Structure formats: C-alpha cells, structure tokens
C-alpha positions in Angstrom: 103.9 53.4 101.1 102.8 52.5 97.5 104.9 53.6 94.6 102.3 55.9 93.0 101.9 57.9 96.2 105.6 58.1 96.7 106.2 59.5 93.2 103.7 62.3 93.9 104.6 62.9 97.6 105.7 66.3 98.8 109.4 65.9 99.3 109.9 68.5 102.0 108.1 66.6 104.7 109.1 63.5 106.5 106.8 60.6 107.4 105.7 62.5 110.6 104.8 65.6 108.6 107.7 67.6 109.8 109.4 70.0 107.3 112.8 68.8 106.2 115.5 69.7 103.8 115.7 67.1 101.1 118.9 65.0 101.1 120.4 65.3 97.6 123.8 63.8 98.6 123.2 60.6 96.6 122.0 62.3 93.5 124.3 62.6 90.5 125.8 66.0 89.5 124.2 66.9 86.2 123.7 70.0 84.1 120.5 71.8 85.3 118.6 74.6 83.6 115.3 76.4 84.3 113.5 79.1 82.5 110.8 81.2 84.2 108.8 84.2 83.1 106.3 86.7 84.2 105.0 90.2 83.5 104.2 93.5 85.0 101.2 95.5 83.8 101.3 99.3 84.1 99.9 102.4 82.7 101.0 102.9 79.1 102.6 106.2 80.1 104.6 104.4 82.8 105.8 101.8 80.3 106.8 104.6 77.9 108.9 106.2 80.6 110.7 102.9 81.2 111.1 102.1 77.4 112.5 105.6 76.7 114.8 105.6 79.8 113.1 108.6 81.2 112.2 107.3 84.7 113.6 109.6 87.4 115.6 106.8 89.1 117.7 105.9 86.0 117.7 102.8 83.7 114.9 100.8 85.3 115.5 97.6 83.3 119.3 97.6 84.0 118.7 97.9 87.7 116.0 95.3 87.6 118.2 92.9 85.6 121.0 93.2 88.3 118.4 92.7 91.1 117.1 89.5 89.4 120.6 88.1 89.0 121.4 88.9 92.6 118.1 87.3 93.8 118.8 84.1 91.9 122.2 83.8 93.7 120.5 84.4 97.1 117.5 82.1 96.7 118.6 79.7 99.5 118.7 82.7 101.9 115.0 83.6 101.0 113.3 80.2 100.8 114.0 78.1 103.9 114.4 74.6 102.5 116.2 75.5 99.2 119.8 74.2 98.8 122.5 76.8 98.2 123.7 76.3 94.7 126.8 77.4 92.7 125.1 79.0 89.6 127.0 79.0 86.4 124.7 81.5 84.5 121.8 83.7 85.2 120.1 85.8 82.4 117.2 88.2 82.5 115.6 89.2 79.3 112.8 91.8 78.7 109.8 91.6 76.3 107.7 94.6 75.4 104.1 93.4 75.6 101.3 95.5 74.1 101.4 99.1 75.2 101.0 98.4 79.0 103.2 95.5 80.0 106.8 94.4 80.3 107.6 90.6 80.3 110.6 89.2 82.1 112.3 85.9 81.3 115.0 84.3 83.4 117.3 81.4 82.5 119.4 79.9 85.3 122.0 77.2 84.9 124.2 75.1 87.2 126.0 71.8 87.5 124.5 70.2 90.6 122.5 67.7 92.5 119.2 69.6 92.5 117.4 71.9 90.0 117.4 75.6 89.6 113.6 76.2 89.2 113.3 78.2 92.4 116.3 80.4 91.4 114.7 81.2 88.0 111.3 82.0 89.6 112.9 84.1 92.3 114.9 86.0 89.7 111.7 86.9 87.8 109.8 88.0 90.9 112.5 90.2 92.2 113.3 91.7 88.8 109.6 92.6 88.4 109.4 93.9 92.0 112.3 96.2 91.3 110.5 97.7 88.3 107.5 98.3 90.6 109.8 99.9 93.2 111.4 102.2 90.7 108.1 103.2 89.0 105.7 103.3 92.0 106.0 107.1 92.3 104.1 107.5 89.0 102.0 104.3 89.0 101.0 102.5 92.2 98.5 100.3 90.3 101.0 98.1 88.6 100.3 94.4 88.7 102.8 91.6 88.7 101.2 88.5 87.2 101.5 85.2 85.3 104.8 84.2 86.9 105.5 80.6 86.1 108.1 78.0 85.3 108.4 77.7 81.5 110.9 74.9 81.2 113.4 72.8 83.2 116.1 70.4 82.1 118.4 68.0 83.9 118.2 65.6 86.8 116.1 62.4 87.3 112.9 64.0 86.1 114.4 65.0 82.8 113.0 67.7 80.5 109.8 69.4 81.3 108.0 72.2 79.3 104.9 74.1 80.5 101.8 73.4 78.5 100.3 76.9 78.6 103.0 79.4 77.7 100.5 82.0 76.4 99.6 82.9 80.1 102.8 84.8 80.4 103.3 86.7 77.2 99.8 87.5 75.9 
C-alpha cells in the first residue's frame, strides 16, 4: 500500500473491507480537545418562548445542556466503533442567532489515546434534539442544521481548525 493512500485510508476497515475498531493501544496519551457547533432554526415566537423561559416544559436550555453533556459521555454506546473515553470536561454554550435560531457549541476534553471529535459532535446533536423535543408542541417545523467540527487539538494529527466557520453561526 503506498504511503499517500495509507494516510487517507479509512481507519475503521481492515484490508478485507471488514469494519474494525481501531487499535489505539500504541498511541501516546495526550491532551485532546474538540469543539463542535450547530444550530436549530425555529419560529421567532418559539425562540422567544425559549429565551424568556416560558416554554411549558421548563428551562429548555438547561435541560438541553444536561442532555448534551450526558450524550458526550455515552457516545461509545451510540456509535459502534467509538472508543469509550474518560472525559475530563464537557461544556455546552448557547448563542442567540437572529430572531429565529439558537446556536449550540460544545467543547469536550480528555487525556487519552484517541480524539474527542465524536463526543463533541454528539453533544451538539443531542442538545439540539432536546430543544426540538421540548418545543415540538408549538413548532414542529424546527430544523437542525450546520452541525460541524469547528476545531480539534491533540494527538498525532495535531491542531485542526475548520475553514468555513460562518456556516454554523450566520
């Protein structure tokens, strides 16, 4: 196998094309961090209910924050080939976007042999799905969109930053 192909090869498949869990046992334990973000669009009246804390099910963003943190911790249970990780920190932050959207940003950290990108992405998705669940009685047309990895640090591949951040928070 030539080096260029090997660098870009999908790591979760063996030479026979079978799905495998990547062996990270020989990798060094390093500080890892990933930041992901996304947004949910909704009717301006729905966003106002959330912002004013007047949604019938309680503090929507507080519940969604806890859901996102719990999801990051359970990512290996949801995505078959993810390694279970001992996370040292998970944060969920909210951004008010225009009059019809809420942005979600997650930062996940650990000391480990593999990155936390999947945990950060899962946290954002589940936090936004929780907003949908809590608000669907007044707005079934909400749209979750622009979920992406923003930045990752640590490991052999080093520091990476997304080139087009305006997708998420515009």
